[in-house]
C-alpha positions as CSV (number, residue, x, y, z in Angstrom):
1,M,0.0,0.0,0.0
2,V,2.9,2.4,0.9
3,S,4.6,1.7,-2.4
4,I,1.5,2.6,-4.3
5,F,1.3,6.0,-2.5
6,S,5.0,6.5,-3.3
7,M,4.4,5.9,-7.0
8,V,1.5,8.4,-7.0
9,R,3.7,11.1,-5.4
10,E,6.1,10.8,-8.4
11,F,3.3,12.4,-10.5
12,D,3.1,15.6,-8.3
13,A,3.9,18.6,-10.6
14,Y,3.6,21.1,-7.7
15,T,6.3,20.1,-5.2
16,K,6.0,21.7,-1.8
17,P,9.2,23.3,-0.5
18,M,10.3,22.9,3.0
19,E,9.1,25.4,5.6
20,D,12.7,26.8,5.9
21,F,12.7,27.7,2.3
22,R,9.3,29.5,2.3
23,V,9.2,33.4,2.2
24,K,6.0,35.3,2.7
25,T,6.0,38.8,1.0
26,L,3.7,41.8,1.3
27,S,2.9,41.7,-2.4
28,G,1.9,38.1,-2.2
29,G,-0.4,38.9,0.7
30,F,-2.1,41.6,-1.3
31,V,-2.5,39.3,-4.3
32,T,-4.0,36.6,-2.1
33,L,-6.4,39.0,-0.4
34,I,-7.6,40.6,-3.7
35,A,-8.0,37.2,-5.3
36,S,-10.1,35.9,-2.4
37,I,-12.4,39.0,-2.5
38,V,-12.9,38.6,-6.2
39,I,-13.7,34.9,-5.9
40,I,-16.2,35.5,-3.2
41,C,-17.9,38.4,-5.1
42,L,-18.1,36.3,-8.3
43,T,-19.5,33.4,-6.4
44,V,-22.2,35.5,-4.8
45,L,-23.2,37.3,-8.1
46,E,-23.3,34.1,-10.1
47,T,-25.4,32.4,-7.4
48,Y,-27.9,35.3,-7.4
49,S,-28.0,35.4,-11.2
50,F,-28.8,31.7,-11.3
51,L,-31.6,31.9,-8.6
52,S,-33.2,35.1,-9.9
53,T,-35.8,35.5,-12.6
54,E,-35.2,37.9,-15.5
55,V,-38.3,39.7,-16.7
56,V,-38.1,40.7,-20.4
57,E,-40.8,43.1,-21.6
58,Q,-41.8,43.0,-25.3
59,L,-44.2,45.2,-27.2
60,Y,-45.8,43.7,-30.3
61,V,-49.0,44.0,-32.3
62,D,-51.6,41.3,-31.6
63,S,-52.4,39.9,-35.0
64,S,-54.9,37.3,-33.8
65,T,-58.4,37.4,-35.2
66,S,-61.6,38.4,-33.4
67,D,-62.6,34.7,-33.4
68,I,-60.4,34.2,-30.3
69,R,-62.4,34.9,-27.1
70,V,-61.1,36.4,-23.9
71,D,-62.6,35.8,-20.5
72,I,-63.6,38.7,-18.3
73,H,-63.8,37.7,-14.6
74,F,-65.6,39.9,-12.2
75,D,-67.0,39.9,-8.6
76,I,-69.0,43.1,-7.9
77,I,-71.4,44.1,-5.1
78,F,-74.3,46.5,-5.9
79,H,-75.3,47.8,-2.5
80,R,-78.7,49.1,-3.4
81,L,-79.6,47.5,-6.7
82,P,-81.8,44.3,-6.4
83,C,-80.7,41.1,-8.2
84,G,-83.9,41.0,-10.1
85,F,-83.0,44.1,-12.0
86,V,-79.3,43.5,-12.8
87,T,-78.5,42.6,-16.4
88,V,-75.1,42.1,-18.0
89,D,-74.7,43.1,-21.6
90,V,-71.7,43.0,-24.0
91,M,-71.4,44.9,-27.3
92,D,-68.5,45.3,-29.7
93,V,-67.5,47.0,-32.9
94,S,-67.9,43.7,-34.8
95,S,-71.7,44.0,-34.2
96,D,-71.6,41.0,-31.8
97,T,-74.2,41.8,-29.1
98,Q,-74.8,39.7,-26.0
99,E,-77.8,41.0,-24.1
100,N,-78.8,39.8,-20.6
101,I,-76.1,37.2,-20.5
102,Q,-77.0,34.1,-18.5
103,H,-74.1,31.6,-18.8
104,D,-71.5,31.5,-16.1
105,I,-72.9,34.5,-14.2
106,Y,-74.3,34.1,-10.6
107,K,-76.2,36.4,-8.3
108,L,-76.5,36.5,-4.5
109,R,-79.1,38.7,-2.8
110,I,-77.8,40.8,0.1
111,D,-79.5,43.2,2.5
112,K,-78.7,46.8,3.2
113,N,-76.0,45.8,5.6
114,G,-74.2,43.7,3.1
115,L,-75.3,40.4,4.6
116,N,-76.6,37.5,2.6
117,I,-80.3,37.2,2.5
118,S,-80.0,33.6,1.4
119,D,-77.1,31.3,1.0
120,T,-78.6,30.0,-2.2
121,V,-76.7,31.3,-5.2
122,Q,-79.0,32.1,-8.2
123,K,-77.7,31.5,-11.6
124,M,-78.4,34.4,-13.9
125,E,-81.7,33.8,-15.7
126,A,-83.2,35.8,-18.5
127,N,-85.7,38.4,-17.3
128,T,-89.0,37.1,-18.4
129,N,-91.2,39.6,-20.1
130,K,-93.2,40.9,-17.2
131,S,-96.7,41.8,-18.3
132,S,-97.5,45.4,-17.8
133,V,-101.2,44.7,-18.3
134,A,-103.1,44.9,-15.1
135,S,-104.9,41.7,-14.2
136,A,-107.0,43.2,-11.5
137,S,-110.6,42.1,-11.2
138,P,-113.3,44.5,-12.3
139,S,-114.1,45.2,-8.6
140,A,-110.6,46.5,-8.1
141,L,-110.7,49.0,-11.0
142,P,-113.5,51.4,-12.1
143,A,-115.4,50.6,-15.2
144,C,-113.6,53.5,-16.9
145,G,-110.1,54.0,-15.6
146,S,-108.6,57.4,-15.5
147,C,-106.1,58.5,-18.1
148,Y,-104.6,61.0,-15.6
149,G,-105.1,64.0,-17.9
150,A,-103.3,62.5,-20.9
151,L,-106.5,62.1,-22.9
152,P,-109.6,64.2,-23.2
153,E,-112.2,64.0,-20.5
154,G,-114.4,60.9,-20.9
155,S,-111.6,58.7,-22.3
156,C,-110.9,55.5,-20.5
157,C,-107.6,53.8,-19.7
158,N,-108.3,50.5,-18.1
159,T,-104.8,48.9,-18.4
160,C,-101.3,50.0,-17.6
161,D,-100.4,49.9,-21.2
162,E,-103.2,52.2,-22.1
163,V,-102.0,54.7,-19.6
164,K,-98.5,54.5,-20.9
165,N,-99.6,54.9,-24.5
166,A,-101.7,58.0,-23.5
167,Y,-98.7,59.5,-21.8
168,A,-96.4,58.7,-24.7
169,G,-98.8,60.5,-27.1
170,K,-98.4,63.6,-24.9
171,G,-94.7,63.1,-24.6
172,W,-95.0,62.8,-20.8
173,Q,-93.1,60.6,-18.5
174,V,-95.4,58.3,-16.5
175,N,-94.6,57.1,-13.0
176,I,-96.2,53.7,-12.8
177,E,-95.9,53.7,-9.0
178,E,-98.7,56.3,-8.9
179,V,-100.9,54.7,-11.5
180,E,-103.6,52.5,-10.1
181,Q,-103.8,50.4,-13.3
182,C,-100.1,49.5,-13.0
183,K,-100.3,48.1,-9.4
184,S,-100.5,44.6,-10.8
185,D,-97.5,45.1,-13.1
186,E,-95.1,42.2,-12.4
187,Y,-92.0,44.4,-12.9
188,L,-93.3,46.9,-10.3
189,K,-94.3,44.1,-7.9
190,Q,-90.7,42.8,-8.0
191,Y,-89.3,46.3,-7.6
192,T,-91.5,46.8,-4.5
193,E,-90.7,43.4,-3.0
194,Q,-86.9,43.8,-3.4
195,K,-86.7,47.5,-2.7
196,G,-83.7,48.2,-0.4
197,E,-81.9,45.0,-1.3
198,G,-78.4,44.7,-2.9
199,C,-76.8,42.1,-5.1
200,R,-73.5,40.4,-5.5
201,V,-72.9,39.5,-9.1
202,Y,-69.9,37.3,-10.1
203,G,-68.8,35.0,-12.8
204,K,-67.3,35.6,-16.3
205,V,-68.2,36.5,-19.8
206,Q,-66.4,35.8,-23.0
207,V,-65.7,38.6,-25.5
208,A,-64.0,39.0,-28.8
209,K,-60.5,40.7,-28.9
210,V,-61.9,43.9,-30.3
211,A,-63.0,47.2,-28.9
212,G,-66.4,46.9,-27.2
213,N,-68.6,47.8,-24.2
214,F,-69.3,45.7,-21.2
215,H,-71.8,47.0,-18.7
216,F,-74.2,46.3,-15.8
217,A,-77.6,48.0,-16.0
218,P,-81.1,47.7,-14.6
219,G,-84.1,47.0,-16.8
220,E,-84.8,44.7,-19.8
221,P,-82.3,45.3,-22.6
222,Y,-83.4,45.5,-26.2
223,R,-82.2,47.0,-29.5
224,T,-84.1,49.5,-31.6
225,H,-83.0,51.6,-34.6
226,R,-79.4,50.4,-34.0
227,S,-79.5,51.5,-30.4
228,H,-79.1,49.6,-27.2
229,V,-81.6,50.6,-24.5
230,H,-83.0,49.3,-21.3
231,D,-86.7,49.3,-20.5
232,L,-87.4,50.3,-16.9
233,H,-91.1,49.9,-17.3
234,S,-91.6,53.6,-16.6
235,I,-90.0,53.4,-13.2
236,D,-88.1,56.6,-12.5
237,P,-84.4,56.0,-13.3
238,S,-83.3,57.9,-10.3
239,K,-84.8,55.2,-8.1
240,F,-82.0,52.8,-9.2
241,D,-78.8,53.3,-7.2
242,A,-75.7,52.1,-9.0
243,S,-73.3,52.4,-6.0
244,H,-71.0,49.4,-6.0
245,T,-67.8,47.8,-4.8
246,I,-65.5,45.9,-7.1
247,H,-63.9,42.9,-5.4
248,H,-62.3,41.6,-8.5
249,F,-62.1,42.5,-12.2
250,S,-59.7,41.0,-14.6
251,F,-59.1,40.1,-18.2
252,G,-57.7,36.8,-19.5
253,K,-55.6,34.3,-17.5
254,D,-53.8,35.0,-14.3
255,Y,-50.1,35.0,-14.1
256,P,-47.5,35.9,-11.4
257,G,-47.1,39.7,-10.9
258,K,-50.3,40.6,-12.7
259,A,-51.9,43.8,-11.5
260,Y,-55.7,44.3,-10.9
261,P,-56.1,48.1,-10.7
262,L,-59.9,48.0,-10.2
263,D,-59.9,45.5,-7.3
264,G,-61.1,47.0,-4.0
265,K,-62.6,50.1,-5.7
266,H,-65.8,51.6,-4.2
267,V,-68.0,54.0,-6.1
268,D,-71.0,56.0,-4.8
269,Q,-73.3,56.6,-7.7
270,S,-76.8,57.3,-6.4
271,H,-78.2,58.6,-9.7
272,G,-77.3,58.6,-13.4
273,E,-74.9,56.4,-15.3
274,L,-71.4,55.4,-14.5
275,K,-68.8,54.4,-17.1
276,K,-65.3,53.1,-16.7
277,R,-62.9,53.0,-19.7
278,L,-60.0,50.6,-19.9
279,K,-57.4,50.5,-22.6
280,Q,-55.2,47.5,-23.2
């Protein structure tokens, strides 16, 4: 065994001189110190470079077609807008219109304190056309209902629609809450029953990768003369409070470091219409 080690020593190209022949110089100490510092720094920098992630930003034109759909995820609480009146609509420049979207959208009724009225989540359902024709019995309405000054004396308005048509002919705005013939209007009934409630609306919609409009609004949506409008059934628009809190709003898939600028935003909008514009 000793002879083997002796043979291996013969291959040593870096012979070590005896201690008596070693000389330590100041220049050698500086070289050793500088070399050690450089080695340590290079080791730390290379280790950090290996473990860190490099983010490379690129700007390019999206050449994909409008056939590719993008998901919009949202979770919004309307504090004083009942679930029965919240509709979700999407329109874009390619004339693709989605009115009162039902798929993948859910609603949860809440009270004025923000607490759940029911733990049962309602899937968005199309607002059925609520009849505005009063179904009251003859004993509930006079034989000749009042037109409330919209038609000449002696004219009769026995249904809610007749009152509305009479007011429309005069260019007047009718308040169906004050019209006796409209007391049985299903839309008004639902408004009265859910008055003071709020609604949490969450889910997703799919849109084309083109410029468009995505909105929440009360009433039944429909198109007329290339316009998109909402029928409030003659209920005063100021009665609908659009104040809301956005818990989440995002486009497309999530990825690390993605920012959500609208999350946590609260808006008080008691009257009128509120619009948000987003450019991507």
